C-alpha positions as CSV (number, residue, x, y, z in Angstrom):
1,X,10.0,70.8,20.9
2,X,6.3,71.6,20.6
3,X,4.6,71.8,17.2
4,X,3.4,75.3,16.2
5,X,-0.3,75.7,16.3
6,X,-1.9,74.9,12.9
7,X,-4.9,77.2,12.4
8,X,-5.8,75.8,9.0
9,X,-9.3,74.3,8.6
10,X,-9.8,70.6,8.5
11,X,-10.8,69.0,5.2
12,X,-14.2,67.9,6.6
13,X,-15.5,71.6,6.7
14,X,-15.8,72.2,2.9
15,X,-17.2,68.7,2.4
16,X,-19.8,69.3,5.1
17,X,-20.7,72.7,3.7
18,X,-21.1,71.3,0.2
19,X,-23.4,68.6,1.5
20,X,-25.5,71.1,3.4
21,X,-25.8,73.4,0.5
22,X,-26.7,70.6,-1.8
23,X,-29.5,69.4,0.5
24,X,-30.9,73.0,0.8
25,X,-30.9,73.6,-2.9
26,X,-32.5,70.2,-3.5
27,X,-35.2,71.0,-0.9
28,X,-35.9,74.4,-2.4
29,X,-36.3,72.9,-5.9
30,X,-38.5,70.2,-4.5
31,X,-40.8,72.7,-2.8
32,X,-40.9,74.8,-5.9
33,X,-41.9,71.9,-8.1
34,X,-44.5,70.7,-5.5
35,X,-46.2,74.1,-5.3
36,X,-46.2,74.7,-9.0
37,X,-49.2,72.4,-9.1
38,X,-49.8,68.8,-9.9
39,X,-48.8,67.4,-13.3
40,X,-51.5,67.8,-15.9
41,X,-53.9,64.9,-16.1
42,X,-57.3,64.1,-17.5
43,X,-59.8,64.6,-14.5
44,X,-62.8,62.4,-14.0
45,X,-65.8,63.5,-16.1
46,X,-69.4,63.6,-14.9
47,X,-72.2,62.0,-17.0
48,X,-73.9,65.4,-17.0
49,X,-70.9,67.1,-18.5
50,X,-70.5,64.4,-21.1
51,X,-74.2,64.8,-22.1
52,X,-73.8,68.6,-22.4
53,X,-70.8,68.0,-24.7
54,X,-72.7,65.6,-26.9
55,X,-75.5,68.2,-27.2
56,X,-72.9,70.8,-28.1
57,X,-73.7,72.9,-25.0
58,X,-70.9,74.8,-23.2
59,X,-69.5,73.3,-20.0
60,X,-70.8,74.5,-16.6
61,X,-68.5,76.9,-14.6
62,X,-65.9,75.3,-12.4
63,X,-67.7,76.4,-9.2
64,X,-70.8,74.7,-10.4
65,X,-71.9,71.2,-9.8
66,X,-68.8,69.6,-11.4
67,X,-66.6,70.9,-8.5
68,X,-67.2,67.5,-6.8
69,X,-64.9,66.0,-9.5
70,X,-61.8,67.8,-8.2
71,X,-59.0,65.6,-6.9
72,X,-58.2,65.3,-3.2
73,X,-56.5,68.3,-1.7
74,X,-58.5,70.9,-3.5
75,X,-56.0,71.4,-6.3
76,X,-57.6,72.3,-9.6
77,X,-56.8,69.8,-12.3
78,X,-56.2,70.6,-16.0
79,X,-59.7,70.5,-17.5
80,X,-59.7,70.9,-21.2
81,X,-63.2,71.2,-22.7
82,X,-64.6,68.1,-24.2
83,X,-64.6,68.1,-28.0
84,X,-67.4,66.3,-29.9
85,X,-66.7,64.6,-33.2
86,X,-69.1,63.7,-36.0
87,X,-68.6,60.1,-37.2
88,X,-70.6,58.0,-39.6
89,X,-70.5,54.7,-37.7
90,X,-70.6,53.7,-34.0
91,X,-67.2,54.0,-32.4
92,X,-65.2,50.9,-31.7
93,X,-63.5,50.2,-28.3
94,X,-59.9,51.4,-28.0
95,X,-57.2,50.3,-25.5
96,X,-58.8,49.0,-22.4
97,X,-62.4,50.2,-23.2
98,X,-65.3,47.8,-22.8
99,X,-69.0,48.2,-23.4
100,X,-70.8,49.6,-20.3
101,X,-74.6,48.9,-20.5
102,X,-75.4,50.6,-17.2
103,X,-73.6,53.8,-18.2
104,X,-75.3,53.7,-21.6
105,X,-78.7,53.4,-19.9
106,X,-78.0,56.4,-17.6
107,X,-76.8,58.5,-20.5
108,X,-79.9,57.7,-22.5
109,X,-82.0,58.9,-19.6
110,X,-80.1,62.1,-19.3
111,X,-80.4,62.7,-23.1
112,X,-84.0,61.5,-23.1
113,X,-83.4,59.3,-26.1
114,X,-83.9,55.5,-26.7
115,X,-81.3,53.2,-25.3
116,X,-80.3,52.0,-28.8
117,X,-79.2,55.5,-29.8
118,X,-76.4,55.6,-27.2
119,X,-73.0,53.8,-27.0
120,X,-70.9,53.8,-23.8
121,X,-67.4,52.4,-23.7
122,X,-65.5,52.7,-20.4
123,X,-62.3,51.4,-18.8
124,X,-63.2,48.7,-16.2
125,X,-62.6,49.8,-12.6
126,X,-62.1,53.5,-13.6
127,X,-65.7,54.6,-13.1
128,X,-67.5,55.5,-9.9
129,X,-71.1,56.6,-9.8
130,X,-71.6,59.4,-12.2
131,X,-67.8,60.0,-12.7
132,X,-65.6,58.4,-15.4
133,X,-61.8,58.3,-15.5
134,X,-59.2,56.7,-17.6
135,X,-60.1,55.7,-21.2
136,X,-63.8,56.2,-22.1
137,X,-65.9,56.9,-25.2
138,X,-69.5,58.0,-25.4
139,X,-71.6,58.4,-28.6
140,X,-75.1,59.6,-29.5
141,X,-76.8,58.7,-32.8
142,X,-78.5,61.7,-34.3
143,X,-79.7,62.0,-37.8
144,X,-77.6,60.0,-40.2
145,X,-74.5,59.8,-38.1
146,X,-73.1,59.8,-34.6
147,X,-71.8,62.5,-32.2
148,X,-68.9,61.2,-30.2
149,X,-66.8,62.5,-27.2
150,X,-63.6,60.7,-25.9
151,X,-61.2,61.1,-23.1
152,X,-58.1,62.9,-24.0
153,X,-55.0,61.8,-22.2
154,X,-52.2,64.4,-21.8
155,X,-49.0,63.9,-23.7
156,X,-46.1,61.9,-22.1
157,X,-44.0,65.0,-21.8
158,X,-45.9,68.2,-20.9
159,X,-44.8,71.7,-20.1
160,X,-45.0,70.9,-16.4
161,X,-42.6,68.0,-16.9
162,X,-40.3,70.1,-19.0
163,X,-40.2,72.8,-16.3
164,X,-39.4,70.2,-13.6
165,X,-36.7,68.6,-15.7
166,X,-35.1,72.0,-16.4
167,X,-35.2,72.9,-12.7
168,X,-33.5,69.6,-11.8
169,X,-30.9,70.1,-14.5
170,X,-30.2,73.6,-13.3
171,X,-29.7,72.3,-9.8
172,X,-27.3,69.6,-11.0
173,X,-25.3,72.2,-13.0
174,X,-25.3,74.6,-10.1
175,X,-24.1,72.1,-7.6
176,X,-21.6,70.5,-10.0
177,X,-19.4,73.6,-10.1
178,X,-18.5,73.8,-6.4
179,X,-18.4,70.0,-6.3
180,X,-15.9,69.9,-9.1
181,X,-13.9,72.7,-7.6
182,X,-13.8,70.9,-4.2
183,X,-12.8,67.6,-5.8
184,X,-10.0,69.3,-7.6
185,X,-8.9,71.2,-4.5
186,X,-8.7,67.8,-2.6
187,X,-7.0,65.7,-5.3
188,X,-4.5,68.3,-6.5
189,X,-2.4,68.4,-3.3
190,X,-2.8,64.6,-3.0
191,X,-1.3,64.1,-6.4
192,X,1.6,66.3,-5.5
193,X,2.1,64.4,-2.3
194,X,2.0,61.1,-4.2
195,X,4.7,62.4,-6.6
196,X,6.8,63.6,-3.7
197,X,6.4,60.2,-1.9
198,X,7.3,58.4,-5.1
199,X,10.6,60.3,-5.3
200,X,11.5,59.6,-1.6
201,X,14.7,57.5,-1.4
202,X,15.7,58.0,-5.0
203,X,18.2,60.7,-4.3
204,X,16.2,63.3,-6.2
205,X,15.4,66.5,-4.4
206,X,12.0,66.7,-2.7
207,X,9.7,69.1,-4.6
208,X,7.8,71.9,-2.9
209,X,5.1,70.3,-0.8
210,X,1.5,71.7,-1.1
211,X,-0.4,73.5,1.6
212,X,-4.2,73.5,2.2
213,X,-6.3,71.9,4.8
214,X,-5.0,70.6,8.1
215,X,-5.0,67.0,7.0
216,X,-3.0,67.9,3.8
217,X,-0.5,69.8,5.8
218,X,0.0,67.0,8.3
219,X,0.5,64.5,5.4
220,X,3.0,66.9,3.8
221,X,5.0,67.1,7.0
222,X,4.9,63.3,7.2
223,X,6.2,62.9,3.6
224,X,8.9,65.5,4.3
225,X,10.0,63.6,7.4
226,X,10.0,60.3,5.6
227,X,12.1,61.8,2.8
228,X,14.6,63.1,5.3
229,X,14.9,59.8,7.1
230,X,15.4,57.8,3.9
231,X,18.0,60.3,2.7
232,X,19.8,60.0,6.0
233,X,19.8,56.2,5.8
234,X,21.0,56.3,2.2
235,X,23.7,58.7,3.1
236,X,24.9,56.5,5.9
237,X,24.8,53.4,3.7
238,X,26.7,55.1,0.9
239,X,29.3,56.4,3.4
240,X,29.8,52.9,4.7
241,X,30.2,51.4,1.2
242,X,32.7,54.1,0.2
243,X,34.6,53.7,3.4
244,X,34.9,49.9,3.1
245,X,35.9,50.2,-0.6
246,X,38.5,52.8,0.2
247,X,40.0,50.9,3.2
248,X,40.4,47.7,1.1
249,X,42.7,49.5,-1.2
250,X,45.6,49.5,1.3
251,X,45.8,45.7,2.0
252,X,45.3,45.0,-1.7
253,X,48.4,47.2,-2.4
254,X,50.4,45.2,0.1
255,X,49.2,41.9,-1.4
256,X,50.2,43.1,-4.8
257,X,53.7,43.8,-3.5
258,X,54.1,40.4,-1.8
259,X,52.8,38.3,-4.7
260,X,55.8,39.5,-6.7
261,X,57.9,36.9,-4.8
262,X,55.7,34.0,-5.8
263,X,56.5,31.7,-8.7
264,X,55.4,33.0,-12.1
265,X,52.3,30.8,-12.5
266,X,51.0,31.6,-9.0
267,X,51.9,35.2,-9.4
268,X,49.9,35.6,-12.5
269,X,46.8,34.0,-10.9
270,X,47.2,36.1,-7.8
271,X,47.6,39.3,-9.8
272,X,44.5,38.5,-11.8
273,X,42.5,38.1,-8.5
274,X,43.9,41.3,-7.2
275,X,42.9,43.2,-10.4
276,X,39.4,41.7,-10.1
277,X,39.1,42.9,-6.5
278,X,40.3,46.4,-7.5
279,X,37.7,46.5,-10.3
280,X,35.0,45.6,-7.9
281,X,36.2,48.2,-5.5
282,X,36.2,50.8,-8.3
283,X,32.7,49.9,-9.3
284,X,31.5,50.1,-5.7
285,X,33.0,53.6,-5.4
286,X,31.3,54.7,-8.6
287,X,28.0,53.2,-7.4
288,X,28.3,55.0,-4.0
289,X,29.2,58.2,-5.7
290,X,26.2,58.0,-8.1
291,X,23.9,57.1,-5.2
292,X,24.9,60.0,-3.1
293,X,25.3,62.6,-5.9
294,X,22.8,65.5,-5.9
295,X,24.0,67.2,-9.1
296,X,21.9,70.1,-10.4
297,X,20.0,69.0,-13.5
298,X,20.2,71.1,-16.7
299,X,18.4,71.1,-20.0
300,X,20.2,68.9,-22.6
301,X,19.5,67.2,-25.9
302,X,19.4,63.5,-25.2
303,X,19.6,62.6,-28.9
304,X,22.9,64.5,-29.3
305,X,24.3,62.8,-26.1
306,X,23.5,59.3,-27.4
307,X,24.8,60.0,-30.8
308,X,28.1,61.3,-29.3
309,X,28.4,58.2,-27.1
310,X,27.8,55.9,-30.0
311,X,30.4,57.7,-32.1
312,X,33.0,57.5,-29.3
313,X,32.3,53.8,-28.7
314,X,32.6,53.0,-32.5
315,X,35.8,54.9,-32.6
316,X,37.4,52.4,-30.2
317,X,36.0,49.4,-32.1
318,X,32.8,48.7,-30.2
319,X,30.1,46.8,-32.0
320,X,27.3,49.4,-31.5
321,X,24.9,51.1,-33.9
322,X,22.3,53.8,-33.6
323,X,19.0,53.8,-35.5
324,X,18.5,57.5,-34.7
325,X,15.4,59.3,-33.5
326,X,13.9,62.8,-33.0
327,X,15.2,65.6,-30.9
328,X,14.5,65.0,-27.2
329,X,15.1,67.7,-24.6
330,X,15.4,66.5,-21.0
331,X,16.6,67.8,-17.7
332,X,19.6,65.8,-16.4
333,X,23.3,65.4,-15.7
334,X,25.1,64.7,-18.9
335,X,27.9,62.7,-17.2
336,X,25.4,60.5,-15.3
337,X,23.2,59.9,-18.4
338,X,26.3,59.1,-20.5
339,X,27.4,56.5,-17.9
340,X,23.8,55.1,-17.8
341,X,23.7,54.4,-21.6
342,X,27.4,53.3,-21.7
343,X,26.7,50.6,-19.0
344,X,23.6,49.3,-21.0
345,X,25.6,49.2,-24.3
346,X,28.5,47.5,-22.6
347,X,26.1,45.0,-21.0
348,X,24.4,44.3,-24.4
349,X,27.8,43.8,-26.1
350,X,29.0,41.5,-23.3
351,X,26.0,39.1,-23.5
352,X,24.7,39.7,-27.0
353,X,27.8,40.5,-29.3
354,X,26.6,43.9,-30.5
355,X,24.2,46.6,-29.4
356,X,21.6,48.7,-31.3
357,X,20.3,51.8,-29.7
358,X,17.3,53.9,-30.7
359,X,14.7,56.2,-29.2
360,X,11.2,57.6,-29.8
361,X,9.3,60.6,-28.3
362,X,5.7,60.2,-27.3
363,X,3.3,61.6,-24.7
364,X,5.8,63.9,-23.0
365,X,8.4,61.1,-22.6
366,X,11.4,59.8,-24.5
367,X,11.9,56.0,-24.6
368,X,15.3,54.7,-25.4
369,X,15.8,51.0,-26.3
370,X,19.1,49.1,-26.4
371,X,18.8,45.7,-28.2
372,X,21.4,42.9,-28.6
373,X,21.4,39.6,-30.6
374,X,22.1,37.3,-27.7
375,X,19.9,34.6,-26.1
376,X,17.8,37.1,-24.2
377,X,17.0,37.3,-20.5
378,X,14.9,35.2,-18.2
379,X,11.8,37.3,-17.3
380,X,11.8,35.8,-13.8
381,X,15.3,37.2,-13.2
382,X,15.1,40.5,-15.0
383,X,14.1,42.6,-12.0
384,X,16.7,41.0,-9.7
385,X,19.5,42.0,-12.1
386,X,19.1,45.6,-11.0
387,X,20.0,44.8,-7.5
388,X,23.6,45.5,-6.4
389,X,26.1,42.7,-6.9
390,X,23.6,40.5,-8.7
391,X,24.8,39.2,-12.1
392,X,23.3,37.3,-15.0
393,X,26.3,34.9,-14.9
394,X,26.2,33.1,-11.5
395,X,29.8,31.9,-12.0
396,X,31.2,35.3,-11.0
397,X,33.8,34.9,-13.8
398,X,35.3,38.2,-14.9
399,X,35.6,36.9,-18.5
400,X,31.8,36.5,-18.8
401,X,30.5,39.3,-16.6
402,X,31.2,42.4,-14.5
403,X,30.9,43.1,-10.8
404,X,27.1,43.1,-10.8
405,X,26.9,46.9,-10.2
406,X,26.4,48.1,-13.8
407,X,22.6,47.7,-13.9
408,X,22.3,48.9,-10.3
409,X,24.1,52.2,-11.3
410,X,21.8,52.4,-14.3
411,X,18.6,52.3,-12.2
412,X,20.0,54.7,-9.6
413,X,20.7,57.3,-12.3
414,X,17.4,56.8,-14.1
415,X,15.4,57.1,-10.9
416,X,17.3,60.3,-9.9
417,X,16.2,61.8,-13.3
418,X,12.5,60.9,-12.6
419,X,12.6,58.0,-15.1
420,X,12.6,54.3,-15.1
421,X,14.5,51.4,-16.6
422,X,13.4,47.8,-17.4
423,X,15.0,44.7,-18.9
424,X,13.2,42.3,-21.1
425,X,13.3,40.5,-24.5
426,X,13.1,42.3,-27.8
427,X,12.8,41.1,-31.4
428,X,16.5,40.0,-31.6
429,X,17.5,39.3,-28.0
430,X,17.6,41.1,-24.7
431,X,16.2,44.6,-24.7
432,X,16.8,47.4,-22.1
433,X,14.2,50.2,-22.1
434,X,14.8,53.6,-20.5
435,X,12.0,56.1,-20.1
436,X,12.8,59.7,-19.2
437,X,10.4,62.7,-18.9
438,X,10.8,65.5,-21.5
439,X,11.7,68.9,-20.2
440,X,8.9,71.6,-20.4
């Protein structure tokens, strides 16, 4: 049978489009920042301009002689006018400034004053000919004080930098919206598929699988096929177990009839063995029925169910107590859940004399604990005890243990309800812990 044509788009398309759009937006912002002009900086100053500032004369127009001081590329730099300051004493070097005798001599010639009336402090390696860059200070003694001009470096964060940072931040915010939407669109169906795959083989019905891109649809079909195959294998295995258990009943009935002719001592032992085999067959049938059951789940109060179970068990003399807990509404099969907790309580009383059951509600889940006062459980064997026909007592003695299906039935029921069950050690002995999701 040919598969129908899937016209959904592959997942690579939205990812590719998002990458292309991101690159285009980044390129546009980069060009906008580039053509908004270079960042502000202190341009090189000519000795003539410095002399005019010391005299208090206005600077020459930009298209005058100082145009030669423009940076490469012809872009006009930020040229704030030089401010002269009146000081009482000669200026001291700052930062990387050093005394420059040659520059002082040239400035004295331009000002037509004696060499001793001029101070020139420049940054080594930042002067070329008549131009001075970086840190520099020039002073001219006049009257009883000094006139001084200094280079003014722009602040670390200027308006140009703020505009650039805002543009980049806007681009990030603009691109994060479709990026987040795409990430959610990709991960949402994947989480649904992971939850569906986790329920495969548990007996729970498969939830509705998500649609979406071609890859998601292919994966959903694969999960659905896997779920169907596992369900088919489980059904075949369950039918086989039920058939074997049922067919063994007839020869056991014949054996029970024939042992009546045996001597009394032999008859009692043989009858005990037959009863043990019948109990094992009954437990196997229960396990097979619970493994194959697909009962509709309904909303129920787990707290009331547990309290009712404890009351019934205490009524027949069982050593079980309840510590109580809050109201917990779950979706489940009341008969199956009652069997689950009954098996755990019976297991606790068998190996730990008495059972104490309690529960708490937290983070959308209800956690039920069953504690005993026995010797506890070996952590290395705790997980194996949930396998069918595996018992804590290796002697297989009916007086010290059951058929080895009680905990297997517990795990089957818990898994079918979307929960989990573990076995470990508590404050007084062994502790069984059952976690079930609360109903919305």
